C-alpha positions in Angstrom: 0.0 0.0 0.0 2.8 2.4 0.9 4.7 1.6 -2.3 1.5 2.3 -4.3 1.2 5.7 -2.5 4.8 6.5 -3.2 4.5 5.6 -6.8 1.3 7.7 -7.1 3.1 10.7 -5.5 6.0 10.3 -8.0 3.6 10.2 -10.9 1.8 13.3 -9.7 5.1 15.1 -9.2 6.2 14.2 -12.7 2.8 15.4 -14.0 3.1 18.7 -12.1 6.6 19.3 -13.5 5.5 18.6 -17.0 2.5 20.9 -16.6 4.6 23.6 -15.1 7.2 23.3 -17.9 4.4 23.5 -20.5 2.9 26.6 -18.8 6.3 28.3 -18.9 6.8 27.5 -22.5 3.3 28.8 -23.4 4.0 31.9 -21.3 7.2 32.5 -23.2 5.5 32.1 -26.5 2.8 34.6 -25.3 5.5 37.1 -24.3 7.4 36.7 -27.6 4.2 37.2 -29.6 3.3 40.2 -27.5 6.7 41.8 -28.2 6.3 41.1 -31.9 2.8 42.6 -31.7 4.0 45.8 -30.1 6.8 46.1 -32.7 4.3 45.6 -35.6 1.9 48.0 -34.0 4.5 50.7 -33.9 5.4 49.9 -37.5 1.7 50.0 -38.5 1.4 53.4 -36.8 4.4 54.7 -38.8 3.1 53.2 -42.0 -0.3 54.8 -41.5 1.4 58.1 -41.0 3.4 57.6 -44.2 0.2 56.7 -46.1 -1.5 59.9 -44.9 1.5 62.0 -45.9 1.9 60.4 -49.4 -1.8 60.9 -50.0 -1.3 64.6 -49.4 1.8 64.6 -51.7 0.0 62.6 -54.4 -3.0 65.0 -54.3 -0.7 68.0 -54.5 1.3 66.5 -57.3 -2.0 65.6 -59.2 -3.0 69.2 -58.9 0.4 70.4 -60.2 0.3 67.9 -63.1 -3.2 69.1 -64.0 -2.0 72.8 -64.0 0.9 71.8 -66.2 -1.4 70.0 -68.7 -3.6 73.1 -68.7 -0.7 75.3 -69.5 0.4 73.0 -72.3 -3.1 72.9 -73.7 -3.3 76.7 -73.6 0.0 77.0 -75.3 -1.1 74.6 -78.0 -4.1 76.8 -78.9 -1.8 79.8 -79.4 1.3 77.9 -80.6 2.6 80.7 -82.9 2.8 83.2 -80.1 5.5 81.2 -78.2 9.1 80.4 -79.0 10.4 76.9 -79.4 12.2 77.1 -76.1 9.1 78.2 -74.2 7.1 75.4 -75.8 9.8 72.8 -75.0 10.1 74.0 -71.4 6.3 73.8 -70.8 6.2 70.3 -72.4 9.1 69.1 -70.3 7.5 70.4 -67.1 4.2 68.7 -67.9 6.0 65.4 -68.7 8.1 65.7 -65.4 5.0 66.3 -63.4 3.3 63.3 -64.9 6.3 61.0 -64.2 6.5 62.2 -60.6 2.8 61.6 -60.2 3.1 58.0 -61.5 6.0 57.4 -59.0 4.0 58.8 -56.1 0.9 56.8 -57.0 3.0 53.6 -57.1 4.6 54.5 -53.7 1.1 55.1 -52.3 -0.1 51.7 -53.6 2.8 49.9 -52.0 2.4 51.7 -48.7 -1.3 50.8 -48.6 -0.5 47.2 -49.4 2.1 47.2 -46.6 -0.5 48.7 -44.2 -3.1 46.1 -45.0 -0.5 43.3 -44.6 0.5 44.7 -41.2 -3.1 44.9 -40.1 -3.7 41.2 -41.1 -0.5 40.1 -39.2 -1.6 42.0 -36.1 -5.0 40.3 -36.1 -3.3 36.9 -36.4 -0.9 37.8 -33.6 -3.7 39.0 -31.4 -5.5 35.7 -31.9 -2.3 33.8 -31.0 -2.0 35.9 -27.8 -5.6 35.2 -26.8 -5.2 31.5 -27.3 -1.9 31.4 -25.4 -3.4 33.3 -22.5 -6.4 30.9 -22.4 -4.0 28.0 -22.4 -2.0 29.5 -19.5 -5.3 29.8 -17.5 -6.3 26.2 -18.4 -2.9 24.8 -17.5 -2.9 26.8 -14.2 -6.2 25.1 -13.3 -4.7 21.7 -14.0 -1.6 22.5 -12.0 -3.5 23.8 -9.0 -5.7 20.7 -9.1 -2.6 18.4 -9.0 -1.0 20.5 -6.3 -4.0 20.2 -4.0 -4.6 17.8 -1.1 -5.5 14.5 -2.8 -6.8 13.0 0.4 -9.2 15.9 0.8 -10.2 15.5 -2.9 -10.8 11.8 -2.3 -13.0 12.5 0.7 -15.1 15.1 -1.2 -15.0 13.6 -4.7 -18.5 14.6 -5.7 -18.0 18.2 -4.7 -14.6 18.2 -6.4 -16.1 16.9 -9.6 -18.8 19.6 -9.6 -16.3 22.3 -8.8 -13.8 21.0 -11.5 -16.6 21.0 -14.1 -17.7 24.4 -13.0 -14.1 25.7 -13.2 -13.6 24.4 -16.7 -17.0 25.9 -17.7 -15.8 29.2 -16.3 -12.7 29.0 -18.5 -14.8 28.1 -21.5 -17.3 30.9 -20.8 -14.4 33.4 -20.4 -13.0 32.3 -23.8 -16.4 32.5 -25.5 -16.9 36.0 -24.0 -13.6 37.2 -25.2 -14.4 35.8 -28.7 -17.8 37.4 -28.6 -16.4 40.8 -27.6 -13.6 40.6 -30.1 -16.0 39.5 -32.9 -18.4 42.3 -32.0 -15.6 44.9 -32.0 -14.2 43.5 -35.3 -17.5 43.3 -37.1 -18.9 46.6 -35.6 -16.6 49.5 -34.5 -13.5 48.2 -36.2 -15.1 48.0 -39.6 -16.9 51.3 -39.2 -13.7 53.1 -38.1 -11.8 51.5 -41.0 -14.5 52.8 -43.3 -14.3 56.2 -41.7 -10.5 56.3 -42.2 -10.8 55.3 -45.8 -13.5 57.8 -46.6 -11.6 60.6 -44.7 -8.7 60.0 -47.0 -10.7 60.6 -50.1 -12.6 63.7 -48.9 -9.7 65.9 -50.2 -9.9 64.2 -53.6 -13.7 64.7 -53.8 -13.1 68.3 -53.0 -10.6 68.7 -55.8 -12.6 66.7 -58.3 -16.2 67.6 -57.5 -16.2 70.7 -55.4 -17.1 71.8 -51.9 -20.7 70.5 -52.0 -19.7 67.0 -52.8 -17.0 67.1 -50.2 -19.4 68.4 -47.6 -21.9 65.6 -48.4 -19.1 63.0 -48.0 -18.1 64.6 -44.7 -21.7 64.3 -43.5 -21.7 60.6 -44.3 -18.4 60.2 -42.4 -20.0 61.9 -39.3 -22.9 59.5 -39.5 -20.5 56.6 -39.6 -18.7 57.9 -36.6 -21.9 58.3 -34.6 -22.9 54.7 -35.5 -19.5 53.5 -34.3 -19.8 55.4 -31.1 -23.2 53.9 -30.4 -21.9 50.4 -31.0 -18.9 51.0 -28.7 -21.2 52.2 -26.0 -23.4 49.2 -26.4 -20.5 46.8 -26.0 -19.2 48.7 -22.9 -22.7 48.5 -21.4 -22.8 44.8 -21.9 -19.5 44.4 -20.2 -20.5 46.6 -17.2 -23.5 49.0 -17.2 -22.0 52.4 -16.3 -25.3 53.4 -14.9 -24.6 51.2 -11.9 -21.9 53.5 -10.7 -23.9 56.7 -11.4 -27.5 55.7 -10.6 -27.5 52.5 -8.7 -29.1 49.1 -8.9 -32.8 49.9 -9.4 -32.5 52.5 -12.2 -30.0 50.2 -14.0 -32.3 47.2 -13.7 -35.2 49.3 -15.1 -33.1 50.4 -18.0 -31.8 46.9 -18.7 -35.2 45.3 -18.6 -36.7 48.1 -20.8 -33.9 47.4 -23.3 -34.6 43.7 -23.3 -38.3 44.3 -23.7 -37.6 46.6 -26.7 -35.5 43.9 -28.4 -38.0 41.1 -27.8 -41.5 41.0 -29.2 -42.3 38.5 -26.4 -42.4 37.6 -23.5 -43.8 40.6 -21.6 -41.4 41.8 -19.0 -42.6 43.4 -15.7 -40.6 45.0 -12.9 -41.7 45.9 -9.4 -39.9 47.4 -6.4 -41.1 46.9 -2.8 -39.6 49.0 -0.1 -37.6 52.2 -0.2 -34.8 52.4 -2.7 -31.3 53.0 -1.4 -27.7 52.7 -2.6 -25.4 49.8 -1.6 -21.6 49.1 -2.0 -20.6 48.9 -5.6 -19.6 45.2 -5.6 -22.9 44.2 -4.1 -24.9 46.2 -6.7 -22.9 44.6 -9.5 -23.5 41.1 -8.1 -27.2 41.6 -7.7 -27.5 43.0 -11.2 -25.7 40.0 -12.6 -28.0 37.6 -10.8 -31.1 39.2 -12.3 -29.4 39.4 -15.7 -28.5 35.7 -15.6 -32.0 34.7 -14.5 -33.7 36.8 -17.2 -31.4 35.5 -19.9 -32.0 31.9 -18.9 -35.7 32.5 -19.1 -35.4 34.1 -22.5 -33.3 31.3 -23.9 -35.0 28.3 -22.4 -38.4 29.0 -20.9 -40.5 29.9 -23.9 -42.5 32.1 -21.5 -45.2 34.6 -22.3 -44.4 36.7 -19.2 -41.3 37.3 -17.0 -41.6 39.3 -13.8 -38.8 40.7 -11.7 -39.4 41.9 -8.2 -36.9 43.5 -5.8 -37.7 43.9 -2.1 -35.4 46.2 -0.3 -35.3 46.0 3.5 -32.9 47.4 6.1 -31.2 44.1 6.6 -31.5 42.2 3.3 -32.3 42.3 -0.4 -34.7 39.9 -1.9 -34.8 39.2 -5.7 -37.7 37.2 -7.3 -37.6 36.3 -10.9 -40.6 34.3 -12.2 -41.7 33.1 -15.6 -44.7 31.2 -16.9 -42.7 29.1 -19.3 -42.2 25.3 -19.8 -40.2 24.9 -16.6 -38.0 21.8 -15.8 -37.6 19.0 -13.4 -35.4 20.1 -10.4 -34.8 16.4 -9.5 -32.8 16.0 -12.7 -29.2 17.1 -11.9 -28.4 17.7 -15.5 -31.0 20.5 -15.5 -28.7 22.7 -13.5 -26.7 24.1 -16.3 -23.8 26.5 -16.2 -26.1 29.6 -15.8 -27.8 28.3 -12.6 -24.5 26.9 -11.3 -22.9 30.3 -11.7 -25.8 31.9 -9.9 -25.5 29.4 -7.1 -21.8 30.2 -6.7 -22.4 33.9 -6.8 -25.1 33.7 -4.1 -22.8 31.6 -1.9 -20.1 34.2 -2.2 -22.6 36.8 -0.9 -23.6 34.5 2.0 -27.1 34.5 0.6 -29.8 31.9 -0.1 -31.0 30.7 -3.5 -34.3 28.9 -3.9 -35.5 27.5 -7.2 -39.1 26.3 -7.6 -39.9 24.7 -11.0 -41.9 22.0 -12.6 -42.4 21.0 -16.2 -45.1 23.1 -17.9 -45.5 25.2 -14.8 -42.8 27.8 -15.1 -39.9 28.7 -12.9 -39.5 30.9 -9.8 -36.1 31.9 -8.5 -35.8 33.6 -5.1 -32.6 35.1 -3.8 -32.1 36.5 -0.4 -28.8 38.4 0.3 -28.0 39.9 3.7 -26.7 43.5 3.6 -23.7 42.7 5.8 -22.4 40.3 3.1 -18.8 41.1 1.8 
């Protein structure tokens, strides 16, 4: 028995060393990639500046070339009034301006291609960094698990399995959230801002070619694109953390959030009620309570197929009570598989607040979630 235990300890130590070595290698790759990212980011900034400068030079050279062609055309109409030397000088100037313009346009094309290539490389490096950071987190979970008290894990195996599964789900959820935010930024503000940058570069050309009215119209479109981008950025920030929580508190933020959800959904009907006198709480507690309501409402929207969702908040001097009820299809609370990641997360959050979570549900009879949190919770 002792030999088996020693052998097991040796295996665990070898696994811990292998995991730690892998973690260090991943971290080194992450740091090297980050350094390369910063280097390319500086190079991209410099290239964008060069693109902007050469666009100005090209536009100016295009204007000069046009003036030279106009002088040559005017001289051609009154050819007999000019000497051969004058004609040759104007012709050579027009030709020189044309050659210089061709060179500048070619340089501009090359710089634009370089800029686009750098942007693509940066996106690839950013994806590598995100994946490496995720792997470091996952390896840390494995290492910490191996480094724990195996005897205690053996005595509480069921709880350990649940917490391990929950920990892995947290990592998966964090990765999905990062991908979601990155995708929203890439598909929304990033695309809009790239469009704004491109269109801002051609405003000068529109002004030269079509006049001030056309340039002003283009500028108005650019302003509209900037407003759209700003709205999208504010929406993403609000999803990450509603700023109204800091300014207005829990109740106004809940009302605003539920109103926003109701506007986006044709059904179910969403109702909100407050019992007791509204007051402010510490910031962390307000954030936790908001997230609990948000998770419960999102679960109902995704799974309940309800016609009505009601949210009630009861504010007393010693505790806060949250009640979220829907008249949807419900579920069987006796089935352990029913408690998905959302409800598990709510359970863990309520436990951290020293609160109580009660779930009443039955198939075809809806779901009622009651949460009681004492105000002396940390």
